[in-house]
N, C-alpha and C positions, 0 to 999 in steps of 0.2 A: 770223485774219482776221475783221474785223467783218462782221456781216450786211449784205447788200446791200439797199437800199431804193429805192423809187420816187423819193424825194427825190434820192438820189445819181444816178439816171439822169437826172433833169431837170437837174442841175448839169452832167453830162457834156454834155447837149444844148447848154446855154447856152455852155459852153466850147469847143463844136466838137469834141469828143472822141468818137471812135467806139467802140462796144463790140461784143463778140462773144457770141452766145448759141447754144445747141444744145438739141436734144431729149434727152431721157434717159428711160429706162424702168425701171432697176434700180438696186440699191445700188452695185454694183461700178463701173459706168461713171459714175454720178453722183459717187461719191467721187473717181475718176480726174479728171474734168472739173474739180472743185472744186480738187483739188490742183495742177493745172496752171494755174488761174486764170480758169476760166469761172465767172462770178458770176450769170449769169441763165440758168435752164434752163426747158424746157417739157415737161411730160408731155403730149404730143400724141395726138390720136385717130388720128394716123398710125400708131400701134402696131397699129390694125387690119390694115395692110398689112406693116408691117416685122416685127411680132412674131407676130401671129395667122395671117398669110398669106391674108388676104381681098384682094378685088380693089378695095375702096374703104374708106372709113373708116366707112361707114354701120352696120356691125353692131356697133360699139363701144358698151358700155354704160357707165352711170355707175359701177357696180361695178368694171368694168375699170379705169377711171381712178382710182377711190379706191384700189384695190391698188397700182397703179404709183406713185401719188403717196406713199403711205406708205413704199415702198421707196426711192424717189429722196430723199425728206426725210431718211431715216436716213443715206444716203450723203453729202448735201450739207446739212448743217444750217444753214449761213450763206448759202446761195444765195437769190436772189430767184426763187421757184418759182411758175410759172404752170401751170395745168392746164386742158385743154380741157373744156367742157361738151359732150358728144357730141350726135349728131343727134337732134332732137326731145325733148332734156332741158330745153329752155328755150322750148318752144312758147308757153307762157303765163307771165306774171310769176311766178305762184305756184309753178309748176315750177322756174323758174330759182332762186328762193330756196330751195326745198328741196334742190335738187341742189347749188347752190353751197355751201350750208352743209356738205354731206356732204364736199366737196372741201377746204374750208377746215379742218374738223375733222381731215382726213387729213394735213394739213400744208402745203397751198398757201397762197401769199401772195396770189394773185389768180386769177381765172378768166378764160379767153379764150372769146369767142363770135364766130360768124360772121354777118355781115349789116349792112345799111345803116341808114338813118335810122328804118326801122320798129321797130328795137330801142331807140330812144331812151328809151321808157318803162321797158323792161326794165333798161337801164344805170342809169337814175336810181333805180329801185327797189332795185337791188343795192347801189349806192353808199350810198343812205340806210341800208341795213342793214349797213353796214361791210364789204361786199364789193367790193374793188378789181376793175375790169374792164379787160381789154385786148380791144379790138375788132379784127376781121380782115376786111379788104377786098380786093378784086381777085378772084383766083381763090380761092374759097372751097370747098375739097373736099367739103363736105356738100352742095353744090348741084350735084354733077357731073352728076346727071340733068337739072337744068334747063339747064346749059350745053352738054350734049351731049358732054361730054368735058372733059379738062383743057386748056383753052384760055386763051390770053393775053386779059386784060381791059383796057378802057379805051384801045383803039386809036384811036377816033374822038372827035371834040370833044364829042359829046353824052354818050357814056358816060364820058369823062373828067371833064367838068363835073359829072356826076351823082356819080361817086366822090368828088370833092372836096367837094361838098355833104353827102354822107353822112358824110364824115370830121369835118366842122365840126360837124354836128349831134350826133354821137356824143360829140365832145369837150365840147360844150356841156351834154350830158346827164351828164356826169361820167367818161367813160372816161379812164383814166390812161396807157394805152399804145395804140398802134396797130400792127398788122402789115399789111403791103401784100405781097401775093403775086402775081408774074407779071403786072407791068404795065410799060409803057414807062417808061425812066428819067426821061424829062422830066416825066411825070406824077408819079412818085415824088418828084422834087424839088419840084414845086408844092405837094404835100401836106405833105412835111416842112417847108417853110418856112412854110406856113400855120397849122400847128398849134404850140402851145406844149408839147404833150406829147411824149415821145420816140416816134419812128417806127422800127420794126424792119422790114427788108426781107428778102425771099426772092425772087430772081428780079426784083428792082426796082432793080438798079444800086447803085453804091457811094455814092450821095447821100443815103441815109437815115442816121439817127442810129446805128443798129445793124444787125447782121446775124443771121440765124438759119439753121441748116441742120439737116436730119434727120440724125442721127449716122451712119446707114448710108450716106447720100450723101457725107458728109465722109470715110469710110473706104473708099469704093469697094466696099461690099458690098451695094449695091441690085441686086436681081434685075431682069432685063428691061430696060425703057427707063430711060435715065439722063437726068434733067431738064438742059436747057441750063445752068442756073444752078449745077448741082452741080460740085464739083471734089474729086478724090481727093487729099487731103492725105497720106494714108498711103503712096501710091505714091511720092512724093518723099522722104519722111522714112524710111520703113521701120520706123517705131516709133510706136505709138499716142500715146504721151505727146508725143514730138517733133512728131507731126502736129497735135495740139491747140495746142501752143505756136505752130506756124507759121500756123495758122489765126488765133488771136488776133492775132498780129503783123501779118498781111496785111490783116485787117479794120481794125485801128487806123491803119495807114499808107494805107488806101484802095487798096492793090494788089489786094485781092480785094473784091468780084467786079470782074474786068476787063471790057473791052468784050465779049469773047466769052461772058461769062456773063449778059449783060444783053440787054434787049429796047429796040430804038430806036423 
């Protein structure tokens, strides 16, 4: 398998073809995902909750992400690998350059950051320094204390228009991918059509160019509250490899996410 690139994802968008991605945190699962056809993976700061047992992503450090990025890269050497810059590791442009460098040296192909137009300068600075950037809008988990919980974003016209403006500003600054989390499907469709870069959704309906799931949600091993957008593919297949193949197939056919996994 040839390495997956951002250029290839752009071509998929232009062709109207959907793609599936997933979070990965270790060598074994990364290798399994790659073998079954997942070509885009994220070392997410979600590991703070899924791996470390915290109640948010905030305790995750850059060293944590570096460690897991190295493991995932060894398992999936051809995947397009994104790695999160954790909470307060890109508070200033200089911090973002230093910490992004650590992730790229660990094996990431691009870094992911959460926030709107205020990050345009950071995105431009990273891009100028040869670090591709994926931006994350909507429900941004690092802002949980500002939002007052994990709540749907962009439900009214004002916040929807603001999110679209943020997306356009970040693309203009050099962002090469966009993640939209927990927003109404109609808004996700507006943003996806407005941007020339690929858009990956999670809780944003089947109208985005790609989908991503936290692997624990995809296999039904999430403790406590299960997100509305999650689906347990393992329950139907009874086999992890078959579950991954089913996830890919349903994303590509737009069968997943269905209406019950989306916000109107």
